[in-house]
N, C-alpha and C positions, 0 to 999 in steps of 0.2 A: 606470480604468473597465473596460478589457479584462480585467484580472485578476479583478475582481469578477464579471464576466459568465462567465468561465471557471469560477470556483468555483461559481457558481449552476448552470450547466449540468452540471457534474460531479456535484454533489449531487443534482440531479433525476434524472440518469441512473442513479446508484447506487441511489437509492430505487426507481426503476422496475424495475431489474434484480434487486434483492434481494427485492422483495415476493413473487414466486412461490416463491422458495426457502424463505421462512419462513412461508408460508401453511399453515394447518391445514385440511386437507380431504381427503376420500377420493378425489377425482378425479385427483390427481397420481400418476403411475406412478414407479417407481424410475428409469427412464431420463430422464424430464424433470427430476427432482430432481438427478440426476447431471449432466445437461447444464447446468442453472443453477449448480450448484456449480462446474463447470469454468469457466464464464464468470466467476463471482465470483473464483475463484482466479487466473484470467488477468488480470483487472483489477487485483487486489491485487498480483500479482507484477510487472506492468508498471509500476505506479505506484511500487512499492518500488525497482525498477531506476532509474527516473527520479530519485527522491529520493536514492538512493545515488550516482548520478553527479553530481548537483548538490553533494552533501556532499563528495565527493572533490575536485571542482573547487575548492570554497571552501577546503578544508583545504590543498590544494596552493598556491593563491594566497596564503593566509595565511602559510605557511611560507616561500614565496619572498620575500615582502615583509619578514618579520621572522624570520630564522632563530633568533634567541635565544628566541623563544616556541614553538619547535617541540614541546617536551614538553607544554606546556599545550594547544596546538592538537591534538596527536595524541590526548590523553586525551579531549577534548571530541568529537573526530571518532569515536573508537571507541564512546563512549557513544551518540552520535547514530546510528551505524550499527546498534547493537543495538536501539535503539528503532524504527528504520525497519524492520528485519527482523522485529521482533515482529508487525507488522501482517500480513505474509504468513503467519506461523506461526499467528496467531489465526484467520485466514481458513481455513487448512488444517484446523485443529481443528474449526471450526464446520461446514465442509463434511462432514467425516466423522461428526460427531455427528448430522447430518441424514439420513444414510443409514440 
Protein backbone atom coordinates (compact mmCIF):
# COMPACT_ATOMS: atom_id res chain seq x y z
CA UNK A 1 0.00 0.00 0.00
CA UNK A 2 2.80 2.38 0.89
CA UNK A 3 4.59 1.66 -2.39
CA UNK A 4 1.45 2.45 -4.40
CA UNK A 5 1.00 5.70 -2.52
CA UNK A 6 4.63 6.61 -3.17
CA UNK A 7 4.20 5.92 -6.91
CA UNK A 8 1.04 8.01 -6.98
CA UNK A 9 2.67 10.98 -5.20
CA UNK A 10 5.75 10.79 -7.42
CA UNK A 11 3.63 10.73 -10.58
CA UNK A 12 1.55 13.68 -9.45
CA UNK A 13 4.61 15.70 -8.47
CA UNK A 14 6.32 14.92 -11.79
CA UNK A 15 3.25 16.05 -13.70
CA UNK A 16 2.97 19.26 -11.69
CA UNK A 17 6.65 20.13 -12.10
CA UNK A 18 6.82 19.27 -15.79
CA UNK A 19 3.74 21.17 -16.94
CA UNK A 20 5.30 24.68 -16.83
CA UNK A 21 8.31 23.39 -18.74
CA UNK A 22 6.24 22.13 -21.67
CA UNK A 23 3.61 24.89 -21.64
CA UNK A 24 3.31 26.94 -24.78
CA UNK A 25 2.88 30.54 -24.04
CA UNK A 26 4.60 33.85 -24.39
CA UNK A 27 4.66 34.61 -20.66
CA UNK A 28 7.60 32.37 -19.76
CA UNK A 29 11.05 33.88 -19.82
CA UNK A 30 14.23 32.02 -20.63
CA UNK A 31 15.24 32.02 -16.96
CA UNK A 32 12.05 30.32 -15.79
CA UNK A 33 12.36 27.67 -18.51
CA UNK A 34 15.97 27.09 -17.53
CA UNK A 35 15.00 26.86 -13.88
CA UNK A 36 12.27 24.28 -14.55
CA UNK A 37 14.65 22.37 -16.82
CA UNK A 38 17.19 22.27 -14.01
CA UNK A 39 14.58 20.95 -11.61
CA UNK A 40 13.53 18.28 -14.10
CA UNK A 41 17.14 17.27 -14.69
CA UNK A 42 17.77 17.14 -10.95
CA UNK A 43 14.79 14.89 -10.37
CA UNK A 44 15.74 12.60 -13.26
CA UNK A 45 19.37 12.37 -12.13
CA UNK A 46 18.44 11.72 -8.53
CA UNK A 47 16.02 8.96 -9.43
CA UNK A 48 18.55 7.43 -11.82
CA UNK A 49 21.09 7.38 -9.00
CA UNK A 50 18.64 5.63 -6.71
CA UNK A 51 17.77 3.11 -9.43
CA UNK A 52 21.41 2.42 -10.22
CA UNK A 53 22.19 1.90 -6.55
CA UNK A 54 19.35 -0.58 -6.19
CA UNK A 55 20.46 -2.40 -9.36
CA UNK A 56 24.04 -2.62 -8.11
CA UNK A 57 22.85 -3.99 -4.78
CA UNK A 58 20.70 -6.60 -6.51
CA UNK A 59 23.50 -7.68 -8.85
CA UNK A 60 26.01 -7.95 -6.00
CA UNK A 61 23.54 -10.00 -3.94
CA UNK A 62 22.83 -12.27 -6.90
CA UNK A 63 26.49 -12.89 -7.62
CA UNK A 64 27.20 -13.52 -3.93
CA UNK A 65 24.42 -16.11 -3.75
CA UNK A 66 25.22 -17.86 -7.02
CA UNK A 67 28.77 -17.21 -8.31
CA UNK A 68 28.20 -19.59 -11.22
CA UNK A 69 25.64 -17.25 -12.75
CA UNK A 70 27.91 -14.21 -12.53
CA UNK A 71 28.19 -13.76 -16.31
CA UNK A 72 24.42 -13.80 -16.86
CA UNK A 73 23.83 -11.47 -13.91
CA UNK A 74 26.54 -9.09 -15.12
CA UNK A 75 25.02 -8.94 -18.63
CA UNK A 76 21.54 -8.20 -17.31
CA UNK A 77 23.03 -5.66 -14.88
CA UNK A 78 24.83 -3.72 -17.61
CA UNK A 79 21.75 -3.67 -19.86
CA UNK A 80 19.69 -2.45 -16.91
CA UNK A 81 22.17 0.33 -16.13
CA UNK A 82 22.08 1.47 -19.76
CA UNK A 83 18.29 1.70 -19.68
CA UNK A 84 18.33 3.55 -16.35
CA UNK A 85 20.94 6.04 -17.57
CA UNK A 86 18.97 6.68 -20.76
CA UNK A 87 16.26 8.35 -18.66
CA UNK A 88 18.70 11.04 -17.53
CA UNK A 89 20.03 11.49 -21.06
CA UNK A 90 16.54 11.84 -22.53
CA UNK A 91 15.70 14.45 -19.90
CA UNK A 92 18.95 16.27 -20.70
CA UNK A 93 18.08 16.37 -24.42
CA UNK A 94 14.52 17.54 -23.76
CA UNK A 95 15.75 20.35 -21.49
CA UNK A 96 18.10 21.62 -24.20
CA UNK A 97 15.46 21.32 -26.91
CA UNK A 98 13.17 23.59 -24.86
CA UNK A 99 15.81 26.34 -24.61
